[in-house]
C-alpha positions, 0 to 999 in steps of 0.5 A, spaced: 788 203 145 786 210 147 789 213 153 782 215 156 780 207 155 787 205 158 785 209 164 778 207 165 780 199 165 784 201 172 777 203 175 773 197 178 766 200 177 768 201 169 770 193 169 764 191 173 760 195 167 764 192 162 763 185 165 755 186 165 755 188 158 759 182 156 754 178 160 749 181 156 753 180 149 753 172 151 746 172 150 747 173 143 751 167 142 745 162 144 740 166 140 737 161 135 730 165 133 729 173 131 725 173 138 731 171 142 735 177 138 729 182 141 730 179 148 738 179 147 737 186 145 733 188 151 738 185 156 744 189 152 740 196 153 739 194 160 746 193 161 748 199 157 744 204 161 746 201 168 752 205 168 751 212 164 757 215 167 762 213 162 762 215 155 766 210 153 763 203 152 766 197 153 766 191 148 765 196 142 767 192 137 763 186 139 757 191 140 757 194 133 758 187 130 752 184 134 748 190 132 750 190 125 747 182 125 741 184 128 740 189 122 740 183 117 735 184 111 732 177 112 730 179 119 723 182 121 722 189 122 721 188 130 728 186 130 731 192 126 727 197 130 729 194 137 737 194 134 735 202 132 733 203 139 740 200 142 743 205 137 740 211 140 742 209 147 749 208 145 749 215 141 746 218 147 751 215 152 757 216 147 756 223 145 759 226 139 766 225 141 766 218 141 761 217 136 765 221 131 771 216 133 767 210 132 763 212 126 766 206 122 764 201 128 756 203 128 756 205 120 757 198 118 750 196 120 746 202 119 748 205 112 746 199 108 739 198 112 735 203 108 735 199 102 732 193 105 728 197 111 721 196 112 716 202 112 716 202 119 723 202 120 725 208 115 723 214 119 726 211 125 733 210 121 732 217 118 731 220 125 738 217 128 741 220 122 738 227 123 739 227 130 746 224 131 750 223 124 748 230 121 750 234 127 757 231 126 758 236 120 765 235 118 767 229 122 762 225 118 767 226 112 771 220 112 764 216 112 760 221 107 761 217 101 758 211 105 753 215 108 750 218 101 750 211 098 746 209 104 741 214 103 741 213 095 736 207 095 731 211 098 732 218 094 726 217 089 721 223 088 715 222 093 719 218 098 720 220 105 727 221 104 726 225 098 721 229 102 726 230 108 732 232 103 728 237 100 725 240 107 732 240 109 735 244 104 729 249 105 731 250 112 738 251 111 741 245 114 742 241 107 748 237 106 752 241 102 752 247 107 754 242 113 760 239 109 761 244 103 758 244 097 764 241 093 765 235 098 758 233 098 757 233 090 764 230 089 762 224 094 755 224 091 756 224 084 
């Protein structure tokens, strides 16, 4: 356990925040339909936003597991979009430091999504990658291979990902520049 996390456990406000988040997570246990999942995600969003002073989320592992479950390919795009909304809330709260440390938790649900994502989900997912993952730059290296593999299903000429990729290379923020060309190409190929 991180020393910062241990210190927060002594703070009664953080413990209250943790109990609110835990209560919201219990809603997932009784979800039997996709509409229940959307409702549970809405309650989790409210719980997460109830105390924005802490950049360290309580119950991160359980949150990431529930979000990954909500991105299952058999679920409708409405659930996926609501889950991506929750990811965005989380990424805003935790900031770069904790996102980089907990990248393995959040990426297990996000990276496989693109292969099965509906057309309405793809731009939102790509927006998350551009806004929160690419700025990690070298901190993304431990997950770079999974990140690239997650992008490959959508990387065909004429697709939205391809167009974004080409435009990113044109404006100087191409992946080879933010991780180093050698590292990127070894990972990609």
